[in-house]
BATIZA-599385 format. One record per residue (C-alpha): x negated, y negated, z; residue number from 1. Coordinates in steps of 0.02 Angstrom, whole numbers, padded with zeros to 5 digits. Example, Ala and Ser with C-alpha at 12.3 -4.5 7.8 and 13.67 -1.06 7.14 Angstrom:
BEGIN
- xx|yy|zz|num
- -00615|00225|00390|1 $
- -00684|00053|00357|2 $
end
This chain:
BEGIN
- xx|yy|zz|num
- -00003|00001|-00001|1 $
- -00085|-00162|-00060|2 $
- -00076|-00310|00054|3 $
- -00057|-00483|-00028|4 $
- -00087|-00670|-00013|5 $
- 00012|-00770|-00114|6 $
- 00066|-00966|-00112|7 $
- 00001|-01148|-00122|8 $
- -00102|-01273|-00052|9 $
- -00057|-01455|-00085|10 $
- 00077|-01534|-00182|11 $
- 00149|-01486|-00364|12 $
- 00032|-01603|-00449|13 $
- -00126|-01599|-00346|14 $
- -00117|-01430|-00277|15 $
- -00214|-01253|-00294|16 $
- -00108|-01087|-00313|17 $
- -00182|-00933|-00214|18 $
- -00168|-00758|-00258|19 $
- -00279|-00625|-00163|20 $
- -00266|-00454|-00118|21 $
- -00315|-00384|00048|22 $
- -00368|-00202|00076|23 $
- -00419|-00201|00247|24 $
- -00601|-00258|00236|25 $
- -00604|-00357|00073|26 $
- -00520|-00507|00006|27 $
- -00517|-00534|-00174|28 $
- -00420|-00649|-00291|29 $
- -00413|-00814|-00363|30 $
- -00388|-00993|-00306|31 $
- -00309|-01126|-00437|32 $
- -00281|-01098|-00622|33 $
- -00383|-01000|-00735|34 $
- -00489|-01152|-00793|35 $
- -00506|-01264|-00634|36 $
- -00495|-01115|-00513|37 $
- -00612|-01020|-00410|38 $
- -00637|-00830|-00383|39 $
- -00619|-00763|-00193|40 $
- -00729|-00631|-00146|41 $
- -00728|-00616|00050|42 $
- -00776|-00457|00150|43 $
- -00732|-00429|00336|44 $
- -00818|-00312|00445|45 $
- -00826|-00288|00630|46 $
- -00784|-00466|00646|47 $
- -00901|-00554|00541|48 $
- -00849|-00632|00382|49 $
- -00959|-00649|00229|50 $
- -00918|-00694|00044|51 $
- -00908|-00833|-00082|52 $
- -00780|-00936|-00161|53 $
- -00820|-00983|-00358|54 $
- -00960|-00932|-00467|55 $
- -01157|-00960|-00436|56 $
- -01169|-01137|-00470|57 $
- -00990|-01206|-00449|58 $
- -00927|-01131|-00280|59 $
- -00986|-01111|-00097|60 $
- -01032|-00970|00019|61 $
- -00920|-00913|00179|62 $
- -01003|-00841|00336|63 $
- -00944|-00831|00505|64 $
- -00843|-00751|00632|65 $
- -00663|-00703|00608|66 $
- -00561|-00603|00736|67 $
- -00379|-00592|00766|68 $
- -00373|-00733|00877|69 $
- -00527|-00856|00808|70 $
- -00614|-00927|00669|71 $
- -00775|-00984|00667|72 $
- -00838|-00991|00492|73 $
- -00955|-01109|00381|74 $
- -00897|-01163|00211|75 $
- -01056|-01202|00097|76 $
- -01224|-01240|00137|77 $
- -01312|-01297|00305|78 $
- -01318|-01476|00216|79 $
- -01155|-01507|00098|80 $
- -01056|-01379|00207|81 $
- -00899|-01378|00311|82 $
- -00864|-01313|00473|83 $
- -00693|-01213|00522|84 $
- -00650|-01176|00697|85 $
- -00477|-01116|00713|86 $
- -00395|-01044|00882|87 $
- -00231|-00938|00881|88 $
- -00101|-00971|01013|89 $
- 00049|-00867|00981|90 $
- 00114|-00909|00814|91 $
- 00005|-01068|00802|92 $
- -00161|-01078|00719|93 $
- -00250|-01236|00760|94 $
- -00417|-01323|00746|95 $
- -00536|-01428|00652|96 $
- -00607|-01425|00472|97 $
- -00770|-01503|00440|98 $
- -00879|-01625|00563|99 $
- -00827|-01734|00691|100 $
- -00823|-01882|00609|101 $
- -00727|-01833|00438|102 $
- -00655|-01691|00505|103 $
- -00472|-01641|00482|104 $
- -00349|-01564|00586|105 $
- -00275|-01396|00546|106 $
- -00094|-01370|00604|107 $
- -00024|-01200|00550|108 $
- 00104|-01077|00604|109 $
- 00085|-00898|00560|110 $
- 00219|-00757|00568|111 $
- 00198|-00587|00493|112 $
- 00271|-00653|00319|113 $
- 00198|-00808|00299|114 $
- 00089|-00944|00342|115 $
- 00143|-01128|00325|116 $
- 00077|-01312|00399|117 $
- -00048|-01443|00360|118 $
- -00216|-01467|00344|119 $
- -00281|-01645|00360|120 $
- -00159|-01798|00417|121 $
- 00003|-01847|00348|122 $
- -00073|-01966|00223|123 $
- -00218|-01873|00144|124 $
- -00189|-01701|00202|125 $
- -00120|-01553|00090|126 $
- 00023|-01440|00132|127 $
- -00006|-01247|00159|128 $
- 00127|-01119|00108|129 $
- 00076|-00939|00093|130 $
- 00164|-00777|00107|131 $
- 00072|-00635|00202|132 $
- 00112|-00458|00151|133 $
- 00019|-00375|00289|134 $
- -00143|-00493|00287|135 $
- -00185|-00556|00458|136 $
- -00140|-00740|00493|137 $
- -00317|-00786|00523|138 $
- -00389|-00728|00371|139 $
- -00233|-00813|00285|140 $
- -00293|-00981|00372|141 $
- -00479|-00954|00312|142 $
- -00402|-00930|00125|143 $
- -00294|-01092|00156|144 $
- -00451|-01180|00211|145 $
- -00558|-01120|00069|146 $
- -00430|-01175|-00049|147 $
- -00419|-01342|00029|148 $
- -00621|-01362|00017|149 $
- -00603|-01308|-00157|150 $
- -00473|-01433|-00190|151 $
- -00567|-01580|-00110|152 $
- -00711|-01536|-00200|153 $
- -00630|-01542|-00355|154 $
- -00551|-01702|-00324|155 $
- -00714|-01778|-00265|156 $
- -00788|-01733|-00424|157 $
- -00663|-01795|-00523|158 $
- -00654|-01955|-00437|159 $
- -00855|-01962|-00465|160 $
- -00840|-01937|-00653|161 $
- -00719|-02054|-00670|162 $
- -00812|-02202|-00577|163 $
- -00983|-02170|-00660|164 $
- -00948|-02222|-00833|165 $
end
């Protein structure tokens, strides 16, 4: 029985679809569309998560600790990466994404069927809507944060491209 993770991060125009399959140790799938998207390849073993979002050049590594009630993960490199720290309390998965200065609040609610909430503030944040067919909530929250980072990186890149004429 395959377990799946499907949904969307962000709005209708500025957003990424998430489609991934979970087999108990590996989460594989895709964030975004065929062209602006990134592959998801994560492996979870004995509380450690490792893997990569995207390809060799356009993408970032994912490394850290992932359990049923905590996420402590680094997305990207030591210099240009983001930290993700989440804690589970009942159905709430809450914490911070990135550094203290430009950090974003993560406020998500997980039940066995879905994960929903928001990453970032009311103005510049992104909505999270994922359906979880058997995938753990903390893993879904990590996938949502990866999609959020991919979206932010893409927006930063397109902003830089449009301003540097």
